[in-house]
matplotlib code that plots the C-alpha trace (Angstrom):
import matplotlib.pyplot as plt

x = [134.1, 132.9, 129.3, 127.2, 124.2, 121.3, 121.9, 125.1, 126.2, 125.7, 127.8, 130.0, 128.6, 129.4, 127.6, 129.3, 127.6, 124.7, 122.1, 119.7, 122.2, 122.9, 119.2, 118.7, 121.5, 120.0, 116.6, 118.0, 119.7, 116.5, 114.3, 116.3, 117.1, 120.8, 122.0, 123.8, 124.9, 122.7, 125.3, 127.5, 131.2, 132.6, 134.6, 135.2, 137.5, 140.2, 141.2, 138.2, 139.7, 142.1, 139.4, 136.0, 136.1, 136.3, 132.7, 129.7, 130.6, 128.9, 130.6, 129.5, 132.1, 131.5, 134.3, 133.5, 134.3, 136.0, 137.5, 140.6, 140.4, 140.5, 137.6, 135.1, 133.9, 130.5, 129.7, 130.2, 128.6, 124.8, 123.2, 120.4, 122.9, 124.6, 121.2, 120.2, 123.4, 123.2, 119.6, 120.4, 123.3, 121.2, 118.5, 121.1, 122.5, 119.0, 117.9, 121.2, 120.8, 117.5, 119.1, 121.1, 124.7, 124.1, 121.7, 124.4, 127.8, 128.3, 130.1, 133.9, 135.1, 137.8, 139.3, 139.5, 143.0, 143.8]
y = [-40.9, -43.6, -43.3, -45.5, -47.4, -49.2, -52.5, -54.4, -55.0, -58.4, -61.2, -63.7, -67.0, -70.7, -73.7, -77.1, -80.3, -82.3, -80.6, -80.8, -79.0, -76.3, -75.6, -75.4, -72.8, -70.7, -70.9, -69.5, -66.7, -65.8, -66.1, -63.5, -61.2, -61.9, -60.0, -62.6, -62.7, -64.8, -67.5, -69.1, -69.1, -72.3, -73.1, -71.6, -68.7, -67.7, -70.0, -72.3, -72.9, -75.5, -77.7, -77.1, -80.3, -82.5, -81.8, -79.5, -75.9, -72.4, -69.1, -65.5, -62.9, -59.2, -58.2, -54.8, -51.5, -52.9, -56.2, -56.9, -53.4, -52.1, -49.8, -52.8, -51.7, -52.0, -48.4, -48.8, -52.2, -52.0, -53.8, -55.1, -57.0, -58.5, -59.6, -61.1, -63.1, -64.3, -65.4, -67.2, -69.1, -70.0, -71.4, -73.4, -74.9, -75.7, -77.4, -79.3, -80.7, -82.3, -84.1, -87.3, -86.9, -88.4, -85.6, -83.0, -84.3, -85.8, -89.1, -88.9, -87.8, -89.6, -86.2, -84.9, -84.6, -87.1]
z = [95.0, 97.4, 98.6, 100.9, 99.5, 101.1, 99.4, 98.5, 94.9, 93.5, 94.9, 93.1, 94.3, 94.2, 95.4, 95.0, 95.8, 94.5, 92.3, 95.2, 97.4, 94.8, 94.4, 98.2, 98.3, 95.4, 97.0, 100.3, 98.5, 96.6, 99.7, 101.6, 98.6, 98.5, 95.4, 93.2, 89.6, 87.4, 86.9, 89.6, 89.4, 87.9, 91.0, 94.5, 94.7, 97.2, 100.1, 99.4, 95.9, 97.3, 99.0, 97.3, 95.3, 98.5, 99.7, 99.5, 99.8, 99.6, 98.9, 98.5, 97.6, 97.2, 94.9, 93.8, 95.7, 98.8, 97.7, 99.8, 101.3, 104.9, 103.9, 104.2, 107.6, 109.3, 108.7, 104.9, 104.4, 104.4, 107.4, 105.2, 103.0, 106.1, 107.4, 104.1, 103.8, 107.4, 107.1, 103.9, 105.5, 108.5, 106.2, 104.3, 107.5, 108.8, 105.6, 105.1, 108.6, 107.5, 104.5, 104.2, 103.3, 99.8, 99.1, 99.8, 98.8, 95.4, 95.0, 94.9, 91.5, 89.6, 88.7, 92.3, 93.7, 96.5]

ax = plt.figure().add_subplot(projection="3d")
ax.plot(x, y, z, "-o")
ax.set_aspect("equal")
plt.show()
C-alpha cells in the first residue's frame, strides 16, 4: 500500500568539488533539514554520471517509493521536502557565488577523461 507522508525519505546525495564546496553543500542540506543518508554516494548517478568529474556538482536523488515512476506527482511528494531542497539549493548557489573558482572546482585530475 502507498501512503502519503509529511516528510520525504532520505535522499541519495553527492557533492563533487573541493572539500570547502562539499562542506558548503552539506551545511546547506543540514540547515534546511534535507533528509540525507549519512554518507554521500561515491560518484554522481544518472545523467550527471557522465560529466560530474569535469567540475563541481551537487545531486539529490529520492530513489525509494517513486524512483522512475509516473506516481511522483505534486500531490504525493510532501511540500515540506520540496521546500527544504529548494532552499538548500538556493543557499548553495548564493554561497558559491561568493567564492573564487579555486575554492569550488578542484584542479584537473590526471585520471579525468578528456
